[in-house]
N, C-alpha and C positions, 0 to 999 in steps of 0.2 A: 699390510694388511692387503684380506681376498677377500672378494665378494663371488656368493655364491647363489646362483640366481632357481627360484624351487621348481619343479618338475612343473607343476601343475599350480593354479589356482593365480588368484590377484591378492595375497594377504597383506600384511601392514609388512613393514621392516622393520628387523630387531637387529641388534649387535653383540654377536656374542663374544666375550673378552675372559681366553682364559691362557696361559702360556703355554700348555700342554697342546700341541697341535691334535693328538689322538682325543684327547676331549670335546676342542670349537669343533670335527668333526662332525663325531659323535653326536653332537646338540645337534649342528648342521644338519643333520641326513634327518632323524627328526622331524626338526622343524621345516623346513624345506620341501617333504615328501605333505607336509601338512598345509602347504600353499603359501608360506610365510619370504620373505625376498633377505635376506643373512648380508652379515656386515660380519670383519670378522677384526678381531686384536688381539696381538700377543700381552703386552702389557699398557699401563693406565698410562703411559705417554702418547705409546702409538693410539689408544682409545681417545683420548683428547681433538690428535688431530681427525681421525676417522670424523668424532661428532662434528668437529667444525670447517668440516669440505665438504659434510653428504648432504646430497641432494634424490631425495627426500630427506629428512633427517628421523633417525631412528624412532618409534614410537613406545620404544623397550628394551633394557637394558639386561641383557642376564651375564652378572660377572662374579668370576670366581674370586672367593677370599684371599686368595693364599699367593698373591703376586707377586711379581720381583721388583723389588725397590717399595714402589708405591702399595699399598695394601688397599684391594676389592674396597675394601669401607673406606678409605684417603677417597680413592673412588668416586665413589658414589659423594662423598661429600664435595667436593671439587667442581664436578659435574651442577648440584642444586645453586650453590652459587655463583656460579659461572653465570654475568647480566649477560652472554651472548646466546645463551644454551634456554630452548623451551624445558618447562619443565616432564621428564621425563622418568615416564615407573622402572624402578630397578628392582629386580630377583634376582639376590646374593644366591651362591652356588658355592659346596667346596665338600672335598672325600675326607680332610682335616678335623676342619674348625666345625664341628656340628655338636659343640655341649652345648647345655644352656646360653652359658655365658656369653659364647659365640652369638647364638642368637638372637639375644636381643638387645649386644651390641648393633646388632644389621638391623634391626626392623626399629629401634630408636633412631639409628642412621636416618631412617627413612623408607628404607628396604617397600615393598609390597610382600614380599612374599621371600622363603629363607631354602632350599633345599639341599639334601644332601644326596652326595655324589657317591656311585652311580646312581641315576634316576631312572625309573619306571618311563618306560614314551606317555602312556598314561595321563599318567601325574605329571612333569614335562608339561602337557600341551592342555593338562586344566586349570594348570598355575598358570602359564601365559595368558590364555583367554581370557580368566578374571582379572588378571593382572591390567591385559589391556585393555578390558570395559570400564572397568573402576580408571584408569587416567580417561580415557576419550568422554566417559563422562563427568568427568571432574576442568577438563578442554572447556568440555562444554559450558560448562557452571561462568569458568570465568568468560569466553567467549560471550556469552550474555549477559555479564555483571559490566565486560569494556565494551561492547554496546550502549546496553541501556545507560553507562556515566559517559557514554558521549552526546545518546540524543540528549538527557538532561541538561547538558552541557551546555549544547547547540541553541537551547530553547529558554535558559537562565538568563536573562539580559547580562552582559558585563558589566563593570563597576563603571567606566571610563565612558558609557550607555547613559547609565542612570547616574553619572556629574552634573550633565546639565537640567536640568530640572530645578524650575527656579523656583523659589522661593527657600531651597530645603540643605541642610548640608547633611549628603547618606553614606553608610557605610552597611555594603549584605555583605555574608559570606554563606560559602558550599562548602561541606564537611564529608563526602561517603567516610560510611563503615568501613571499619579494621577489613581484611582482604577475606576474612570465611564468611563474612555477612555479604547474601543480593542484596543489590540499589534497591532503594523506598521512590516514598515517592513523594519527597520531602520539594519544595518549592518558596520564591518570593516571587514579588512583586511589587516593582512600580511605576506607578507611568500618568500624567496630565490629567486630569478629569474637569467637564467644566467649573465643578464646585471649588477645584483648587488641584489636589495630591490627591491620587487611591494609592495606602496599602497594603499590603497583604502579605501573610502566611498562611501555608497548607501543608497537610503532610494524605495523602492516602495512604490508608490501610496495606500493610503487607508490604514484604516485601523481592518485590520480581520482576522482568519486564513489561509486564503489565500494569503492576503500578506504578514507573516510571510514563507509557506512553499514558493512560489516564490523567496523572499528573501534567502532561503537553497537554488533552483533549482540555483539565481541568482551566491550564492557565489562557489558553482563546475563547474560551465563554467569557471568562474571564471578565477580558478584555472586552468582549462584544457587547456584552451587558453594561458593560462602564460606561461606556464610552454614549449606550445610548440613556445613559442620565439612569437609568434603574436608583433609587435610591438601596442602601442598603442594605434592607432585611431586605426588598426584594431579589436583589441575587442571590443570595446562598436562597434563597424558599427556588427561583430558577436554576440554580445547579443543583439542588435538593432531587428536582422531580427529574431532571436528565439524567442521573446517578439514577434516580429509581426506576427508570423507563427503560434506559442505554447497560446499565452495569450494575444488576439489583441486586447482584453477592458484593458487591461494593462496597463501605462508608472512607468519612473522607475530613476533620474538620479542616476547619479553615478562621482563620481572626480578617475582619477588615477592617480599616480605619480611612477615612472623608476624613483630609488634611488644608483646613482653610488657611493658607501659608499665610494669609495676611490677617487674620487674629487668633488663629492659635487653634480656632476647636473644631475639636471632632466629633464625627458620626462614627460611633462600634458595632457592627457587629460580629458577632460569637459560635460558630459553629463548629461547639465540640474541642476546640485551641486553649491550648491555654494562654490566659491572661495577660493582656500586654503590659509591661512595667515600665513609667514614668520614674526618669532616674532626673534627682537635682544634684547645680552640684553645693549646696550646704548639707553632701553625703547622706541627704535623705532617700528611697527608694519606696515608691508604693504601690502594687499592682491593681489595676482599675477593673473593678467589679462587675465583668460585664458574660452572662454565661449563655448558651444556650443549647442546642439537642444536633447531631454530631447530623451531616450531609449522607444520601443512603438514605434517612429511614422517614421519610415521609410525615414528617413533624413540621408543625406548622414552626415558623421563627420570629423571634421575639424585636421588638421597635426597635431601633438602633439606639443604644446609648451616652447620651451629650457626653461632653467631657472639653479640656481644654489646656492646650501645649503652649507651656512661655516660651520666650523665646531662650533663653538660656538652659532649660531642658531635655532633657535626652528621651524621646518612646525608644523600648526596647520591643522586640518581638523575636520570638526563635519558638522553631520546633520542640517537640519534647526526647531529639535525640541528645538535646545539649544537656541534660538534665538525667533522665530517668532511669536510673540503675538499678538491678537487681535485688531485692531484699528488702529494698530503703522505699521508703515511705513518697511517697511524691510530693506534701508538704513541708517532709523535710529538704526535700528536693530546691524546692519555690523559695523555703525560707533560705536557705544557704548563697542560692542566685540573687536573691532580692541584698542581702546582707555585702555579696563580693560587687555585685553592683554600683552598689552605696559608696563602695570603699575607693573604688575605680573613677580619674578625673571625667568627668563629664564631659565626654567629645568623641562624638560617633564610632573614629575609626580609632580611636585606644580604648574604647570599653568594648567594641569587637572584637578587637585583638586579642587583648584581657580573655577575653572568656571564651576566645577560641582553644589559647596556650592550653589554656586550663584543660577544659572539658573535651577539648577532641583528644586527649590521648587513647583511652578507654576504652570507648562509645559500641556500641552493634550495632549502633542507628544511627542512620544519617543525618544530617542536623543541616539546618537552615538559617539563620539571624540576618535582623534585617534593624540599624539601630540609624534612627533620624531627628536634624537637630534642625529647629529654625533658623532662617536667617531673613537676618532684616531685608525690607523690599523697600527702595526709596521711590517714592513717587512720580510719576512725570507726566 
């Protein structure tokens, strides 16, 4: 392995992999004059050794297809599959393997581009610039997603903390969407209030860091309003006003339940969210008919709907990422969820685990879920 410093500039580091030194020199000369820092390798094994020892890591690899031993195609696959390496854009280059089959194989293997050698300097630099730009944008999106996910996880209370809530058996779950999607604003909340326990699930519209940060903001004000003993409808009205004033371009859904853990009496207020589901141990499940406008539309919210949760029943609250799928009617998805919940043992943790196991494999949206059952409270 050799390293060639650029004549000028401080561009990205690029790894050039070719078993012919004159080819490496020709590519390196063009890239070096353009301000790039060069690392070189003459084989796949040498390239992997360079990648594992480089500091900083290359932002791009230009790989010859016809390498001795392990081919350039296979090297690209090994780089992509190596858990110790970041995602590095690949540009394949070849003087021989340039028919349609070769190009398709390279691009299907994850390469950003495929060049025929010898390549004009202008084409090389344009291709490298394009691949670097796309790679940096992809990395920025991954960094934003990771930061937003960490932010969201930091503000979602862990299950062990919620287990201390008196009078209820509670199971919560959060599953991020698949890697290709950005993080959304789904959340759950459960905490003691003067009248019992407040339970909530919500979803800020959009998939971005902004959605996640607004979610954190709403969770904070939810706690503040609830601890001031506002009734559920008034809490939604205040949160609606907050969005309209500070985030007029944002809407959110939320379902709030204040549960009296002694009597089972519930006050339920809904702002455009999926209705909560009451699951009984006899295999019955029914949605509670609670509806209301989205948060962020500056509309009046209805008084809370009264209901009751018996000791052996489970209240299930979910965000729409659990069940919404393209080209499937929401009513059909809700009915499938109802039937699946009815067929599952009426235990919060069992119900949560079964639903997440079934629904979280192919969702393109985040999922937040809350399942609660009352526990007998001995009189003191």
